[in-house]
C-alpha positions in Angstrom: -115.9 -109.4 -193.9 -119.2 -111.3 -194.3 -120.6 -110.4 -190.9 -122.2 -107.2 -191.9 -124.1 -108.7 -194.9 -125.3 -111.6 -192.9 -126.6 -109.3 -190.2 -128.4 -107.3 -192.8 -130.4 -110.4 -193.8 -131.8 -110.7 -190.3 -134.4 -108.5 -188.8 -133.2 -106.1 -186.0 -133.7 -106.8 -182.3 -137.0 -105.4 -181.0 -136.4 -102.2 -179.0 -137.7 -101.8 -175.6 -140.3 -99.1 -174.7 -137.6 -97.3 -172.7 -135.3 -97.2 -175.7 -138.0 -95.8 -177.9 -138.6 -93.1 -175.3 -135.1 -91.6 -176.1 -135.6 -92.2 -179.8 -138.9 -90.3 -180.0 -137.5 -87.5 -177.8 -134.6 -87.1 -180.2 -137.0 -87.1 -183.2 -139.1 -84.4 -181.4 -136.1 -82.2 -181.0 -134.8 -82.4 -184.6 -138.0 -82.6 -186.6 -137.5 -79.5 -188.7 -138.7 -78.9 -192.2 -142.5 -79.2 -192.1 -144.5 -82.3 -192.9 -142.4 -83.4 -195.8 -139.1 -83.1 -193.9 -140.6 -84.8 -190.8 -142.0 -87.8 -192.8 -138.6 -88.1 -194.6 -136.9 -88.1 -191.2 -139.2 -90.9 -189.9 -138.6 -92.8 -193.0 -134.8 -92.5 -192.8 -134.7 -93.5 -189.1 -137.3 -96.2 -188.9 -137.2 -97.8 -192.3 -133.7 -97.3 -193.6 -131.5 -97.0 -190.6 -133.1 -99.1 -187.8 -135.4 -101.3 -189.9 -138.1 -101.3 -187.3 -140.8 -101.3 -189.9 -140.8 -102.2 -193.7 -141.2 -99.8 -196.6 -144.7 -101.1 -197.4 -146.0 -101.0 -193.9 -144.6 -97.5 -193.5 -146.5 -96.3 -196.6 -149.6 -98.1 -195.5 -149.5 -96.2 -192.3 -148.7 -92.9 -194.0 -151.7 -93.3 -196.5 -154.0 -93.6 -193.6 -152.6 -90.5 -191.8 -152.9 -88.6 -195.0 -156.6 -88.9 -195.2 -157.2 -87.9 -191.5 -157.7 -84.4 -190.2 -154.7 -83.3 -188.2 -150.9 -83.2 -188.5 -150.0 -86.2 -190.6 -146.3 -86.4 -189.4 -147.3 -86.5 -185.7 -150.1 -89.0 -186.5 -147.6 -91.2 -188.4 -145.2 -91.2 -185.4 -148.1 -92.1 -183.1 -149.1 -94.9 -185.5 -145.6 -96.4 -185.7 -145.1 -96.1 -181.9 -148.4 -97.9 -181.4 -147.6 -100.6 -183.8 -144.3 -101.3 -182.0 -145.5 -100.9 -178.4 -149.2 -100.9 -178.1 -151.1 -97.9 -176.9 -148.4 -96.6 -174.6 -145.9 -96.7 -177.4 -148.2 -94.5 -179.5 -148.8 -92.1 -176.7 -145.1 -91.7 -176.0 -144.3 -91.2 -179.7 -147.0 -88.8 -180.4 -146.5 -86.8 -177.2 -142.7 -86.5 -177.5 -143.1 -85.5 -181.1 -145.0 -82.4 -179.8 -143.6 -81.6 -176.3 -140.2 -80.2 -177.3 -141.9 -77.8 -179.6 -144.4 -76.8 -177.0 -141.8 -75.9 -174.4 -139.6 -74.1 -177.0 -142.6 -72.1 -178.3 -143.6 -71.0 -174.8 -140.1 -69.7 -174.2 -139.9 -67.9 -177.6 -143.4 -66.5 -177.2 -142.4 -64.9 -173.9 -139.3 -63.5 -175.5 -141.3 -62.2 -178.4 -143.8 -60.3 -176.2 -141.3 -59.0 -173.7 -138.4 -58.0 -176.0 -140.2 -57.9 -179.4 -140.1 -54.1 -179.6 -136.3 -53.9 -179.3 -134.5 -52.8 -182.4 -132.7 -56.1 -182.9 -135.8 -58.4 -182.5 -138.0 -55.9 -184.5 -135.4 -55.9 -187.3 -135.3 -59.7 -187.5 -139.0 -60.0 -187.7 -139.1 -57.2 -190.4 -137.3 -59.7 -192.6 -139.1 -62.9 -191.3 -142.6 -61.5 -192.1 -142.1 -61.3 -195.9 -140.6 -64.8 -195.7 -143.8 -66.1 -194.0 -145.9 -64.6 -196.9 -143.7 -66.5 -199.4 -144.0 -69.7 -197.4 -147.8 -69.6 -197.4 -147.7 -68.9 -201.2 -145.4 -71.8 -201.7 -147.9 -74.0 -199.7 -150.6 -73.0 -202.1 -148.4 -73.7 -205.1 -147.3 -77.1 -203.9 -150.7 -78.3 -203.0 -152.2 -76.8 -206.1 -149.8 -78.5 -208.5 -150.5 -81.8 -206.7 -154.2 -81.6 -206.2 -155.7 -79.5 -209.1 -155.5 -81.9 -211.9 -158.6 -80.9 -213.9 -160.8 -77.9 -214.6 -163.5 -78.9 -212.1 -161.0 -78.9 -209.2 -159.5 -75.7 -210.3 -163.0 -74.1 -210.4 -163.5 -75.3 -206.8 -160.3 -73.8 -205.7 -161.4 -70.4 -207.3 -164.8 -70.6 -205.8 -163.4 -71.1 -202.3 -161.1 -68.2 -202.8 -164.0 -66.0 -203.7 -166.1 -67.2 -200.9 -163.5 -66.1 -198.4 -162.5 -62.9 -200.2 -165.9 -61.6 -201.4 -168.5 -63.3 -199.0 -166.1 -63.7 -196.0 -167.6 -67.2 -195.5 -166.4 -69.1 -192.5 -163.9 -71.9 -193.1 -166.1 -74.8 -191.8 -168.8 -73.8 -194.3 -166.3 -74.0 -197.2 -165.1 -77.4 -196.1 -168.6 -78.7 -195.7 -169.7 -77.2 -199.0 -166.8 -78.7 -200.9 -167.3 -82.0 -199.3 -171.0 -82.0 -200.4 -170.0 -81.0 -204.0 -167.5 -83.9 -204.0 -170.0 -86.3 -202.7 -172.5 -85.5 -205.4 -169.8 -85.1 -208.1 -168.3 -88.5 -207.2 -171.6 -90.1 -208.2 -172.3 -88.3 -211.4 -168.7 -87.4 -212.7 -166.3 -89.6 -210.7 -163.4 -89.0 -213.1 -163.2 -85.4 -211.9 -162.9 -86.4 -208.2 -160.3 -89.0 -208.2 -156.9 -88.6 -206.6 -154.6 -91.3 -205.5 -153.3 -91.8 -202.0 -150.1 -90.0 -201.3 -146.7 -91.5 -201.6 -147.7 -94.4 -203.7 -145.3 -96.4 -205.8 -143.2 -99.4 -205.8 -141.8 -100.5 -202.5 -138.2 -100.3 -201.8 -136.3 -103.0 -199.9 -133.9 -102.1 -197.2 -133.5 -105.5 -195.6 -135.7 -107.6 -193.3 -137.6 -105.4 -190.9 -138.8 -106.0 -187.4 -142.3 -105.3 -188.7 -141.9 -106.6 -192.2 -144.3 -106.9 -195.2 -145.5 -110.4 -194.1 -145.4 -109.9 -190.4 -148.8 -110.6 -188.9 -150.4 -107.8 -186.9 -149.7 -108.3 -183.1 -152.6 -109.0 -180.8 -153.1 -105.3 -179.9 -153.3 -104.4 -183.6 -156.2 -106.7 -184.4 -159.5 -104.9 -184.8 -162.4 -105.4 -182.3 -165.4 -103.4 -181.6 -164.7 -103.6 -177.9 -161.2 -102.1 -178.4 -162.6 -99.3 -180.6 -165.3 -98.3 -178.1 -162.7 -98.4 -175.3 -160.5 -95.9 -177.1 -163.5 -93.7 -177.9 -164.6 -93.7 -174.3 -161.0 -92.9 -173.1 -160.7 -90.1 -175.7 -164.1 -88.6 -174.7 -163.2 -88.7 -171.0 -159.8 -87.0 -171.6 -161.7 -84.3 -173.5 -164.5 -83.9 -171.0 -162.6 -83.8 -167.8 -160.4 -80.8 -168.6 -163.3 -79.1 -170.4 -165.5 -79.7 -167.3 -162.7 -78.3 -165.0 -162.5 -75.1 -167.2 -166.3 -74.7 -167.0 -166.4 -75.1 -163.3 -163.5 -72.8 -162.6 -164.2 -70.0 -165.0 -167.4 -70.6 -166.9 -168.2 -70.9 -170.6 -167.3 -67.3 -171.6 -163.8 -67.4 -170.2 -160.9 -67.3 -172.6 -159.5 -70.6 -171.6 -162.8 -72.4 -172.0 -163.4 -70.7 -175.4 -159.9 -71.8 -176.5 -160.6 -75.4 -175.5 -163.8 -75.5 -177.6 -162.3 -73.5 -180.5 -159.3 -75.7 -180.9 -161.3 -78.8 -180.6 -163.3 -77.7 -183.7 -160.0 -76.8 -185.4 -158.6 -80.2 -184.8 -161.4 -81.7 -186.7 -161.1 -79.4 -189.7 -157.4 -79.7 -190.5 -157.8 -81.7 -193.7 -154.8 -80.7 -195.9 -152.4 -80.1 -193.0 -151.6 -77.0 -191.0 -151.8 -74.5 -193.8 -155.4 -75.5 -194.4 -156.5 -74.7 -190.9 -154.7 -71.5 -190.5 -157.4 -69.4 -192.2 -159.9 -70.9 -189.6 -157.5 -70.2 -186.7 -157.1 -66.7 -188.1 -160.8 -66.0 -188.3 -161.4 -67.1 -184.8 -158.3 -66.1 -182.9 -157.8 -62.7 -184.7 -161.1 -61.5 -186.0 -163.6 -63.0 -183.5 -161.9 -63.5 -180.2 -159.2 -60.9 -180.7 -156.6 -63.1 -178.8 -153.9 -61.6 -181.0 -153.4 -59.3 -184.0 -152.9 -60.1 -187.6 -149.2 -59.0 -187.3 -148.7 -61.2 -184.3 -150.3 -64.1 -186.2 -147.7 -63.7 -188.9 -144.9 -63.6 -186.3 -146.3 -66.7 -184.6 -146.3 -68.6 -188.0 -142.6 -67.6 -188.4 -141.7 -69.0 -185.0 -143.7 -72.1 -185.9 -141.6 -72.5 -189.1 -138.3 -72.2 -187.2 -139.0 -74.6 -184.4 -139.2 -78.4 -184.5 -142.5 -80.3 -184.5 -145.7 -79.9 -186.5 -146.4 -76.5 -187.9 -149.9 -76.6 -186.4 -148.0 -75.9 -183.1 -148.6 -72.3 -184.0 -151.7 -72.8 -181.9 -149.4 -72.8 -178.9 -148.2 -69.4 -179.8 -151.8 -68.2 -180.3 -152.7 -69.6 -176.9 -149.7 -68.1 -175.2 -150.2 -64.6 -176.6 -153.9 -64.6 -175.7 -153.2 -65.8 -172.1 -150.3 -63.4 -171.7 -151.9 -60.3 -173.0 -155.1 -60.9 -171.2 -153.3 -61.7 -167.9 -155.5 -64.8 -167.3 -153.9 -65.6 -164.0 -153.2 -62.0 -162.9 -150.8 -59.2 -164.0 -148.0 -60.6 -162.1 -148.3 -64.1 -163.5 -148.5 -63.3 -167.3 -145.9 -66.1 -168.1 -147.9 -68.8 -166.2 -151.2 -67.5 -167.8 -149.7 -67.7 -171.2 -148.1 -71.1 -170.6 -151.4 -72.4 -169.3 -153.3 -71.1 -172.4 -150.7 -72.6 -174.7 -151.0 -76.0 -173.0 -154.8 -75.9 -173.2 -154.6 -75.0 -177.0 -152.1 -77.9 -177.6 -154.1 -80.4 -175.5 -157.4 -79.9 -177.4 -155.7 -79.7 -180.8 -153.8 -82.9 -180.6 -156.1 -85.1 -178.5 -158.3 -86.1 -181.5 -155.2 -87.3 -183.4 -154.5 -89.9 -180.7 -158.1 -91.1 -180.9 -157.9 -91.5 -184.6 -154.8 -93.5 -184.5 -155.3 -95.7 -181.5 -158.9 -96.3 -182.4 -158.6 -96.6 -186.2 -155.2 -98.3 -186.4 -156.4 -101.9 -185.8 -158.9 -101.5 -188.6 -156.3 -100.2 -191.0 -154.0 -103.0 -190.1 -156.8 -105.5 -190.8 -157.3 -104.2 -194.3 -153.6 -103.9 -195.4 -154.6 -102.2 -198.6 -153.6 -98.8 -200.0 -156.2 -96.2 -199.1 -157.6 -93.8 -201.6 -158.9 -90.3 -201.2 -162.6 -90.2 -201.5 -164.4 -87.8 -203.9 -165.4 -85.5 -201.0 -161.9 -85.4 -199.8 -160.7 -84.6 -203.3 -163.1 -81.6 -203.4 -162.1 -80.5 -199.9 -158.3 -80.5 -200.9 -159.2 -78.4 -204.0 -161.0 -76.0 -201.9 -158.2 -75.8 -199.4 -155.9 -74.6 -202.2 -158.1 -71.6 -202.7 -158.3 -71.0 -198.9 -154.5 -71.0 -198.6 -154.1 -68.7 -201.6 -156.5 -66.3 -199.9 -154.4 -66.5 -196.7 -151.2 -65.6 -198.7 -153.0 -62.6 -200.2 -154.2 -61.5 -196.8 -150.8 -61.6 -195.4 -149.4 -59.7 -198.4 -151.9 -56.9 -198.0 -151.2 -56.4 -194.4 -147.5 -56.6 -195.0 -147.1 -54.4 -198.1 -149.7 -51.9 -197.0 -149.3 -51.7 -193.2 -151.5 -48.6 -192.9 -154.1 -50.0 -195.3 -154.5 -49.9 -199.1 -154.6 -46.1 -199.1 -151.3 -45.9 -197.1 -147.7 -46.2 -198.3 -146.4 -49.3 -200.1 -143.6 -51.1 -198.3 -141.3 -51.8 -201.2 -138.5 -53.4 -199.0 -141.0 -56.0 -197.7 -142.3 -56.7 -201.2 -138.8 -57.3 -202.5 -137.8 -59.6 -199.6 -141.1 -61.5 -200.1 -140.5 -61.8 -203.9 -136.9 -63.1 -203.3 -138.1 -65.5 -200.7 -140.7 -66.9 -203.0 -138.2 -67.4 -205.9 -135.9 -69.2 -203.5 -138.6 -71.5 -202.2 -140.5 -72.2 -205.4 -137.9 -71.9 -208.2 -134.8 -73.0 -206.3 -136.5 -75.2 -203.7 -134.3 -73.9 -200.9 -135.1 -75.2 -197.3 -137.5 -73.1 -195.3 -135.1 -72.6 -192.5 -132.4 -71.3 -194.8 -134.9 -68.9 -196.4 -136.1 -67.6 -193.0 -132.6 -67.2 -191.7 -131.5 -65.2 -194.8 -134.6 -63.0 -194.7 -134.1 -62.4 -191.0 -130.5 -61.2 -191.6 -131.6 -59.0 -194.5 -134.3 -57.4 -192.2 -131.8 -56.9 -189.4 -129.3 -55.4 -191.8 -131.8 -52.9 -193.3 -132.9 -51.9 -189.8 -129.2 -51.1 -188.9 -128.8 -49.0 -192.0 -132.1 -47.1 -191.6 
């Protein structure tokens, strides 16, 4: 009777790297629900169930990932895998967190392009598109209620919205401008540019953990300048080799080379998560390079919401559609051309995240203090709210007036979007449930039409 309580007072046995392979593959296959759901899943599995890491160490790692550009849930998985099993553990964790989603999105993207015009698939997407508009609106609402805590930050959000809507300013300019405002404002009016690190609060005890509160950092987690330079050199090499291969094979103006460069820049601008970088991806992929249409971008976001893995995996859909429609490897190899483009987009999007974690992790472990958002980051987060709101408005315009503002108003799409927004914001229903319900409604209306 007392065996279980006694066992709970002892730290668990350390898993082998092979055991963690299967664990991270499982996580990559079931990590639905966006960043919040994925972080909750990691907490449940690693802190509560397996006790591989303590609550405080988990939150310490999460706070670091929250201030980095890139997908925080994937970076958190990389960090925890690295902490347990050195660099290879981090690479395995981060890669398996993404790989199932990449393979699934390649398959779904092929189905979408080949069979997307059939009545059944078209009806399903007629319901999913309004849900996507509501999901983006919910993202702006959630981030706004969390980040806009004073009139100055509200003003920054409004200015970023106007900069996109009226001036059509590029997303990087908005990020840099907001960062500069925060840098200056933090010096003269710091109380308006202060936000706490996410997920702070009192630590909860779940029993002794393998990496507990007082566990000393292992040898590989101790900071050294040599180790940092080694990670930076490896990261630069892993970026330069495929980029050089693309340049030698196809030249700078080829679609694959442009995708590699474009998604490298996107990876360094994703402060605030996937929704924050979507406007930048839209500006480049739809308006500048014409890899896909605005309607296809909405469909890709819908597929990204319904598959496991980070939402930023929508870049794989963007890459696939661009590679497939442009027949990069020939007309008879559209599937392979799309798959190659999706892989290129994914590689250059996620590579910086591994460098941030493997290079910066030892320094973070050496500090063992809760991180705080800097004033520039607070300003950037506020601007991102306005950017996401602009994205929601853009999607709504294209959805409700498919032939332009002078054309007919799609009342059915507007009603579905409104119902989805109420379900998400007011009743806080899971995203997958809302998408499934809207898809069924869209299919049903197409049958009755």
